[in-house]
C-alpha positions as CSV (number, residue, x, y, z in Angstrom):
1,M,-93.7,-21.0,-6.6
2,T,-91.9,-24.2,-7.6
3,R,-95.1,-26.2,-7.6
4,D,-96.8,-23.6,-9.7
5,A,-94.0,-23.7,-12.2
6,Y,-94.1,-27.5,-12.3
7,A,-97.9,-27.5,-12.7
8,E,-97.6,-25.2,-15.7
9,A,-94.8,-27.2,-17.3
10,F,-96.7,-30.4,-16.7
11,R,-99.8,-29.0,-18.4
12,R,-97.8,-27.7,-21.3
13,V,-96.0,-31.0,-21.9
14,T,-98.8,-33.4,-21.3
15,G,-102.0,-31.4,-21.8
16,R,-103.2,-32.6,-18.4
17,P,-103.4,-31.0,-14.9
18,L,-100.7,-31.9,-12.4
19,V,-102.2,-33.9,-9.5
20,K,-99.1,-34.9,-7.5
21,L,-95.6,-33.6,-7.5
22,A,-92.8,-35.9,-6.6
23,P,-90.9,-35.0,-3.4
24,A,-87.6,-33.3,-4.0
25,K,-85.5,-34.8,-1.1
26,G,-82.3,-33.2,-2.6
27,R,-82.6,-35.1,-5.9
28,P,-81.9,-33.6,-9.3
29,E,-84.8,-32.3,-11.3
30,S,-84.3,-34.8,-14.1
31,E,-85.2,-37.5,-11.6
32,L,-88.2,-35.5,-10.2
33,I,-89.5,-34.9,-13.7
34,F,-89.5,-38.6,-14.6
35,E,-91.1,-39.5,-11.2
36,T,-93.7,-36.8,-11.5
37,L,-94.7,-38.0,-14.9
38,A,-94.9,-41.6,-13.7
39,I,-97.0,-40.9,-10.6
40,N,-99.4,-38.9,-12.7
41,G,-100.0,-41.8,-15.1
42,I,-97.7,-40.6,-17.9
43,Q,-95.3,-43.1,-19.4
44,P,-92.1,-41.1,-20.0
45,D,-90.4,-41.3,-23.3
46,D,-87.2,-39.7,-24.8
47,G,-88.9,-36.5,-25.6
48,H,-90.4,-35.8,-22.3
49,L,-87.3,-34.7,-20.4
50,P,-86.0,-32.0,-22.8
51,A,-89.6,-30.7,-23.3
52,F,-90.3,-30.5,-19.6
53,I,-87.0,-28.8,-18.8
54,E,-87.7,-26.1,-21.5
55,A,-91.2,-25.6,-20.2
56,L,-90.1,-25.6,-16.5
57,G,-87.5,-22.9,-17.3
58,E,-90.0,-20.7,-19.1
59,A,-92.6,-21.2,-16.3
60,F,-90.0,-20.3,-13.6
61,A,-88.8,-17.3,-15.6
62,D,-92.4,-16.0,-15.7
63,R,-92.5,-16.1,-11.9
64,R,-88.9,-14.9,-11.1
65,K,-90.1,-11.6,-9.7
66,R,-91.6,-13.6,-6.8
67,L,-88.2,-15.0,-5.8
68,K,-87.1,-12.1,-3.5
69,A,-90.5,-12.1,-1.8
70,E,-90.8,-15.8,-1.3
71,G,-87.1,-16.9,-1.1
72,R,-84.4,-16.3,1.3
73,V,-80.6,-16.1,1.4
74,L,-78.5,-17.6,4.2
75,P,-76.9,-14.9,6.4
76,G,-73.3,-14.4,5.2
77,A,-73.7,-16.2,1.9
78,K,-73.1,-13.1,-0.3
79,E,-70.1,-12.0,1.8
80,A,-68.6,-15.5,1.8
81,L,-68.9,-15.8,-2.0
82,A,-67.2,-12.5,-2.4
83,A,-64.4,-13.3,0.1
84,V,-63.7,-16.8,-1.3
85,G,-63.7,-15.4,-4.8
86,R,-60.8,-13.1,-3.9
87,L,-58.6,-16.0,-3.0
88,D,-55.9,-16.5,-5.6
89,G,-56.8,-19.0,-8.3
90,V,-60.3,-19.8,-7.0
91,V,-63.1,-20.7,-9.4
92,Q,-66.6,-20.9,-7.8
93,S,-69.6,-22.6,-9.4
94,L,-72.7,-24.6,-8.6
95,L,-73.4,-28.3,-8.0
96,T,-77.2,-28.3,-7.8
97,G,-80.3,-30.4,-8.5
98,T,-81.9,-27.3,-10.0
99,I,-81.8,-26.9,-13.8
100,R,-79.2,-24.4,-14.9
101,V,-81.5,-21.6,-16.1
102,N,-83.5,-21.6,-12.9
103,A,-80.3,-21.7,-10.8
104,V,-79.2,-18.6,-12.6
105,H,-82.5,-16.9,-11.9
106,K,-82.3,-17.7,-8.2
107,L,-78.7,-16.4,-7.7
108,K,-79.4,-13.3,-9.7
109,A,-82.5,-12.4,-7.7
110,F,-80.3,-12.1,-4.6
111,G,-77.2,-10.7,-6.2
112,L,-75.2,-13.9,-5.7
113,D,-74.2,-14.4,-9.3
114,K,-71.2,-12.0,-9.6
115,H,-68.6,-14.5,-8.2
116,V,-70.0,-17.7,-9.9
117,D,-68.9,-19.2,-13.2
118,F,-72.1,-21.0,-14.3
119,E,-70.3,-22.5,-17.3
120,V,-68.4,-25.1,-15.2
121,G,-71.1,-26.2,-12.9
122,G,-73.3,-29.3,-12.7
123,Y,-77.1,-29.0,-12.9
124,G,-80.4,-30.8,-12.5
125,E,-81.1,-31.4,-16.2
126,E,-78.1,-33.7,-16.4
127,V,-78.9,-37.3,-15.7
128,Y,-76.1,-38.2,-13.4
129,P,-75.8,-39.0,-9.7
130,K,-74.4,-36.1,-7.7
131,A,-71.0,-37.6,-7.2
132,T,-70.6,-38.1,-11.0
133,L,-71.9,-34.6,-11.6
134,L,-69.1,-33.4,-9.4
135,Q,-66.6,-35.1,-11.6
136,V,-68.3,-33.6,-14.7
137,A,-67.9,-30.1,-13.2
138,Q,-64.3,-30.8,-12.4
139,G,-63.7,-31.8,-16.0
140,R,-65.4,-28.7,-17.2
141,T,-63.2,-26.6,-15.0
142,K,-60.1,-28.2,-16.3
143,D,-61.2,-27.7,-19.9
144,R,-62.0,-24.0,-19.3
145,Y,-59.1,-23.0,-17.0
146,G,-56.4,-25.5,-17.9
147,F,-55.6,-26.9,-14.5
148,A,-56.2,-30.3,-13.0
149,C,-59.2,-30.0,-10.7
150,D,-58.7,-33.0,-8.5
151,K,-59.5,-33.8,-4.8
152,S,-56.5,-31.7,-3.5
153,V,-58.0,-28.5,-4.9
154,T,-61.7,-29.1,-5.0
155,V,-64.0,-28.1,-2.1
156,L,-67.7,-28.8,-2.0
157,I,-69.8,-26.7,0.4
158,G,-73.1,-28.2,1.2
159,D,-75.7,-28.7,3.9
160,S,-76.7,-32.4,3.7
161,T,-75.2,-35.9,4.3
162,R,-75.9,-36.6,0.6
163,D,-73.5,-33.7,-0.3
164,V,-70.9,-35.3,2.0
165,Q,-71.3,-38.6,0.2
166,A,-71.0,-37.0,-3.2
167,A,-67.8,-35.3,-2.2
168,Q,-66.3,-38.5,-0.9
169,I,-67.2,-40.5,-4.0
170,G,-66.6,-37.7,-6.6
171,G,-63.3,-36.5,-5.2
172,A,-63.5,-33.3,-3.1
173,A,-62.9,-32.0,0.3
174,M,-66.1,-31.2,2.2
175,I,-67.3,-28.2,4.2
176,G,-70.6,-29.1,5.8
177,V,-72.9,-26.2,6.8
178,A,-75.4,-27.1,9.5
179,S,-78.1,-24.6,8.4
180,G,-80.1,-26.9,6.2
181,R,-81.2,-30.5,6.0
182,S,-78.6,-32.1,8.2
183,L,-77.4,-31.4,11.8
184,A,-73.8,-30.7,12.6
185,G,-73.3,-34.1,14.2
186,E,-74.8,-35.8,11.2
187,L,-72.4,-34.0,8.8
188,R,-69.4,-34.9,11.0
189,E,-70.5,-38.5,11.2
190,A,-71.0,-38.7,7.5
191,G,-67.3,-37.6,7.0
192,A,-67.3,-33.8,6.4
193,D,-63.8,-32.4,6.8
194,I,-65.0,-29.2,8.4
195,V,-68.4,-28.3,9.8
196,L,-69.6,-24.8,10.2
197,P,-72.9,-23.7,11.9
198,D,-73.7,-21.3,9.1
199,L,-72.0,-18.9,6.7
200,S,-72.2,-15.8,8.9
201,D,-68.5,-15.9,9.9
202,T,-66.8,-15.0,6.6
203,R,-63.3,-15.5,8.0
204,A,-64.2,-19.0,9.1
205,V,-65.5,-19.9,5.6
206,V,-62.3,-18.4,3.9
207,S,-60.1,-20.2,6.5
208,A,-61.9,-23.5,5.9
209,V,-61.5,-23.3,2.1
210,S,-57.8,-22.2,2.4
211,R,-57.0,-25.0,4.9
212,L,-58.5,-27.7,2.7
213,T,-56.7,-26.6,-0.4
214,S,-53.3,-26.0,1.2
215,P,-50.5,-28.5,1.3
216,G,-51.0,-30.5,4.5
217,G,-54.3,-28.8,5.1
218,R,-56.2,-32.1,5.2
219,D,-54.4,-33.3,8.2
220,L,-57.1,-32.1,10.5
221,G,-56.4,-34.4,13.5
C-alpha cells in the first residue's frame, strides 16, 4: 500500500513512473522523498517536497480503506493508550517519520486516535532529525498547555535503538518496546530506562510511565 501511494505521488509530481523507492529504515518521509527523487534521476528543488507531501497524502487517503485489511495493531496498544490517557495531566501525541495526515489515517483506522493530541506531535514532513523533532513537540506542548515539557515529564515510547538515541539527545525518558525493529537487549544496551516485551500488559505500561515521571522515579538501580 505504501509503495502504491508513493508510486502515484511520484508520477503526479514528476510525470514519470517510480522505478525504485528509497528504504525507510526508520527515517522521516521528508528524507525518503528527497532520496527517492534522487535515485530515480530527479534533481530535487524547493518545490518538490511540499508537492510530494500533498500528493502522498491524497494518494494514501484514496487507499485508506485498505489499512485495516493490510495493517496491524500491536496487542494492548489501544488499552495502553486509554489507560495512560487517564493519568492526571498526561498529554499523548506522536513522534513519527510518517507525514501527519497519513499518521492520522493510520490511527483512526484502528480506533487509536481518541487519546492522542495530533496538534503537538512531530511528523515526517518536518525536516528535522528525530531528536530535534522531539524538542519541537515539547515546545508545541508547552505552547498549547502552558507547562514546561522537559526531560523530567517527557516519556518516549518506541521500538528501536534510534528512538532511544532520540530520547537521550532530545531530552526524554525512554520506554523501549521489544516488539519491533530492536531486541530487548539492544534497547537496554542503547540506554532505554525501562524495556517491555510488548504492550499487552497495560498495568506494566502505566507503571512504567508513572515511574519515569514521578519524583525519584528515574533512580532505577
